[in-house]
C-alpha positions as YAML, in Angstrom:
chain: A
units: angstrom
residues:
- id: 1
  name: MET
  ca: [27.55, -6.79, 12.14]
- id: 2
  name: SER
  ca: [24.33, -4.76, 11.79]
- id: 3
  name: GLU
  ca: [21.01, -6.08, 13.00]
- id: 4
  name: GLN
  ca: [18.58, -7.16, 10.30]
- id: 5
  name: LYS
  ca: [15.57, -4.89, 9.88]
- id: 6
  name: ARG
  ca: [12.23, -6.48, 10.75]
- id: 7
  name: TYR
  ca: [8.76, -5.14, 10.08]
- id: 8
  name: THR
  ca: [5.31, -6.57, 10.74]
- id: 9
  name: GLY
  ca: [2.05, -5.89, 8.99]
- id: 10
  name: SER
  ca: [-1.51, -7.10, 8.65]
- id: 11
  name: CYS
  ca: [-4.78, -6.66, 6.82]
- id: 12
  name: LEU
  ca: [-7.77, -4.74, 8.19]
- id: 13
  name: CYS
  ca: [-9.45, -7.78, 9.78]
- id: 14
  name: GLY
  ca: [-6.16, -9.09, 11.22]
- id: 15
  name: GLY
  ca: [-6.63, -12.53, 9.70]
- id: 16
  name: LEU
  ca: [-3.57, -12.16, 7.49]
- id: 17
  name: ARG
  ca: [-0.27, -11.16, 9.12]
- id: 18
  name: TYR
  ca: [3.18, -10.87, 7.60]
- id: 19
  name: GLU
  ca: [6.78, -10.06, 8.43]
- id: 20
  name: ILE
  ca: [9.45, -8.40, 6.33]
- id: 21
  name: ARG
  ca: [12.96, -9.43, 7.34]
- id: 22
  name: GLY
  ca: [14.97, -6.91, 5.37]
- id: 23
  name: GLU
  ca: [14.92, -3.45, 3.85]
- id: 24
  name: ILE
  ca: [11.97, -1.53, 2.49]
- id: 25
  name: GLY
  ca: [12.83, 0.36, -0.69]
- id: 26
  name: ASP
  ca: [11.89, 3.87, -1.76]
- id: 27
  name: ILE
  ca: [8.27, 4.74, -1.06]
- id: 28
  name: VAL
  ca: [6.37, 5.86, -4.15]
- id: 29
  name: GLN
  ca: [2.87, 7.27, -4.48]
- id: 30
  name: CYS
  ca: [1.28, 5.87, -7.64]
- id: 31
  name: HIS
  ca: [-1.64, 7.77, -9.19]
- id: 32
  name: CYS
  ca: [-2.42, 5.35, -12.05]
- id: 33
  name: GLN
  ca: [-6.05, 4.38, -12.53]
- id: 34
  name: ARG
  ca: [-5.44, 0.72, -11.65]
- id: 35
  name: CYS
  ca: [-3.84, 1.60, -8.30]
- id: 36
  name: ARG
  ca: [-6.61, 4.10, -7.57]
- id: 37
  name: LYS
  ca: [-9.29, 1.50, -8.27]
- id: 38
  name: ALA
  ca: [-7.49, -1.26, -6.36]
- id: 39
  name: ASN
  ca: [-7.13, 0.95, -3.28]
- id: 40
  name: GLY
  ca: [-10.27, 3.07, -3.52]
- id: 41
  name: SER
  ca: [-8.22, 6.22, -3.02]
- id: 42
  name: ALA
  ca: [-6.38, 8.97, -4.90]
- id: 43
  name: PHE
  ca: [-3.15, 6.96, -5.00]
- id: 44
  name: ALA
  ca: [-1.44, 3.83, -3.73]
- id: 45
  name: THR
  ca: [1.59, 4.14, -1.49]
- id: 46
  name: ASN
  ca: [4.01, 1.36, -2.43]
- id: 47
  name: ALA
  ca: [7.58, 0.32, -1.81]
- id: 48
  name: PRO
  ca: [9.63, -2.51, -3.22]
- id: 49
  name: ILE
  ca: [10.68, -5.32, -0.91]
- id: 50
  name: ARG
  ca: [12.66, -8.44, -1.69]
- id: 51
  name: LYS
  ca: [10.40, -11.44, -2.26]
- id: 52
  name: ALA
  ca: [12.74, -13.54, -0.09]
- id: 53
  name: ASP
  ca: [12.24, -11.09, 2.83]
- id: 54
  name: PHE
  ca: [8.40, -11.34, 2.83]
- id: 55
  name: HIS
  ca: [6.87, -14.03, 5.07]
- id: 56
  name: ILE
  ca: [3.21, -14.63, 5.81]
- id: 57
  name: VAL
  ca: [3.04, -15.69, 9.46]
- id: 58
  name: GLN
  ca: [-0.75, -16.08, 9.73]
- id: 59
  name: GLY
  ca: [-3.64, -16.56, 7.32]
- id: 60
  name: GLU
  ca: [-1.76, -17.54, 4.17]
- id: 61
  name: HIS
  ca: [-4.99, -19.15, 2.91]
- id: 62
  name: LEU
  ca: [-6.58, -15.67, 2.92]
- id: 63
  name: LEU
  ca: [-4.12, -14.19, 0.40]
- id: 64
  name: LYS
  ca: [-5.83, -14.12, -2.98]
- id: 65
  name: LYS
  ca: [-4.36, -12.97, -6.29]
- id: 66
  name: PHE
  ca: [-6.03, -10.98, -9.06]
- id: 67
  name: GLN
  ca: [-4.38, -10.61, -12.47]
- id: 68
  name: SER
  ca: [-5.04, -6.89, -13.09]
- id: 69
  name: SER
  ca: [-2.93, -6.67, -16.25]
- id: 70
  name: GLU
  ca: [-0.68, -8.91, -18.33]
- id: 71
  name: THR
  ca: [2.26, -8.02, -16.09]
- id: 72
  name: THR
  ca: [0.71, -7.41, -12.65]
- id: 73
  name: GLN
  ca: [-0.95, -9.53, -9.98]
- id: 74
  name: ARG
  ca: [-2.57, -7.77, -7.01]
- id: 75
  name: CYS
  ca: [-2.68, -9.74, -3.79]
- id: 76
  name: PHE
  ca: [-5.24, -9.02, -1.08]
- id: 77
  name: CYS
  ca: [-7.01, -10.50, 1.94]
- id: 78
  name: SER
  ca: [-10.04, -12.46, 0.75]
- id: 79
  name: ASP
  ca: [-11.95, -11.69, 3.97]
- id: 80
  name: CYS
  ca: [-11.59, -7.90, 4.29]
- id: 81
  name: GLY
  ca: [-10.20, -6.92, 0.88]
- id: 82
  name: SER
  ca: [-7.07, -5.16, 2.16]
- id: 83
  name: PRO
  ca: [-4.45, -4.90, -0.61]
- id: 84
  name: ILE
  ca: [-1.14, -6.32, 0.65]
- id: 85
  name: ILE
  ca: [1.35, -6.66, -2.23]
- id: 86
  name: SER
  ca: [1.52, -6.67, -5.99]
- id: 87
  name: ILE
  ca: [3.74, -8.85, -8.13]
- id: 88
  name: LYS
  ca: [5.13, -7.61, -11.44]
- id: 89
  name: THR
  ca: [6.61, -9.96, -14.03]
- id: 90
  name: ASP
  ca: [9.42, -7.49, -14.87]
- id: 91
  name: THR
  ca: [10.74, -7.61, -11.27]
- id: 92
  name: PRO
  ca: [10.46, -11.29, -10.27]
- id: 93
  name: ASP
  ca: [12.64, -10.93, -7.14]
- id: 94
  name: LEU
  ca: [10.59, -8.04, -5.73]
- id: 95
  name: TYR
  ca: [7.11, -7.43, -4.40]
- id: 96
  name: ARG
  ca: [5.49, -4.00, -4.18]
- id: 97
  name: LEU
  ca: [4.27, -3.65, -0.61]
- id: 98
  name: ARG
  ca: [1.21, -1.55, 0.22]
- id: 99
  name: ILE
  ca: [2.87, 0.57, 2.92]
- id: 100
  name: ASP
  ca: [-0.33, 1.32, 4.81]
- id: 101
  name: THR
  ca: [-0.63, -2.34, 5.84]
- id: 102
  name: LEU
  ca: [2.49, -2.05, 8.03]
- id: 103
  name: ASP
  ca: [1.99, -2.23, 11.79]
- id: 104
  name: THR
  ca: [5.61, -1.34, 12.55]
- id: 105
  name: PRO
  ca: [6.18, 2.44, 12.55]
- id: 106
  name: LEU
  ca: [8.16, 3.49, 9.50]
- id: 107
  name: GLN
  ca: [10.60, 6.41, 9.50]
- id: 108
  name: GLN
  ca: [10.88, 6.56, 5.70]
- id: 109
  name: LYS
  ca: [8.87, 9.12, 3.77]
- id: 110
  name: PRO
  ca: [7.56, 9.02, 0.19]
- id: 111
  name: THR
  ca: [10.13, 9.98, -2.45]
- id: 112
  name: GLN
  ca: [8.03, 10.72, -5.55]
- id: 113
  name: HIS
  ca: [4.67, 10.66, -7.32]
- id: 114
  name: ILE
  ca: [4.30, 8.54, -10.46]
- id: 115
  name: PHE
  ca: [1.62, 8.39, -13.17]
- id: 116
  name: VAL
  ca: [0.42, 11.88, -12.29]
- id: 117
  name: ALA
  ca: [-0.82, 12.28, -15.87]
- id: 118
  name: SER
  ca: [-3.66, 9.93, -14.89]
- id: 119
  name: LYS
  ca: [-4.27, 11.19, -11.35]
- id: 120
  name: ALA
  ca: [-7.82, 11.79, -10.14]
- id: 121
  name: GLU
  ca: [-9.11, 15.12, -11.45]
- id: 122
  name: TRP
  ca: [-10.25, 16.11, -7.94]
- id: 123
  name: ASP
  ca: [-6.87, 15.37, -6.31]
- id: 124
  name: SER
  ca: [-4.23, 18.03, -5.63]
- id: 125
  name: ILE
  ca: [-0.62, 17.11, -4.95]
- id: 126
  name: CYS
  ca: [0.54, 19.61, -2.34]
- id: 127
  name: ASP
  ca: [4.07, 18.50, -1.47]
- id: 128
  name: GLY
  ca: [7.41, 19.25, -3.07]
- id: 129
  name: LEU
  ca: [8.18, 15.69, -4.15]
- id: 130
  name: PRO
  ca: [9.17, 15.02, -7.77]
- id: 131
  name: GLN
  ca: [6.22, 14.23, -10.06]
- id: 132
  name: TYR
  ca: [6.39, 12.01, -13.13]
- id: 133
  name: ASN
  ca: [3.70, 11.57, -15.79]
- id: 134
  name: GLU
  ca: [4.60, 7.87, -15.95]
- id: 135
  name: ARG
  ca: [7.15, 5.61, -14.25]
- id: 136
  name: PRO
  ca: [10.57, 7.29, -14.45]
...
């Protein structure tokens, strides 16, 4: 029997801490305008995780939700503003984890760039990963 994967993560201020007891899906770099605005950067680095595998172990009261579109809620620490997960209505059993909030080292690498048609005009994608104008 294989050992269950376990990852830990936190927000910038450390008030909110979580565990993932399961697999982390393919890492995707999203260049859509909403992700760029929500993260204050050229792209958001996300990966799907099973909702049942995500557990807040400290500071649950700090997790706030913002309805950024009809289908997406963005969840963040209300003290420091760190984005933690997003919830999409079309994938109710999954969260999209903001990978950079992990404290556990991750061996996985990004697999693709999505929404490159709306990427920041000043950004250059300089790797060989597949690029998609929207979500493939």
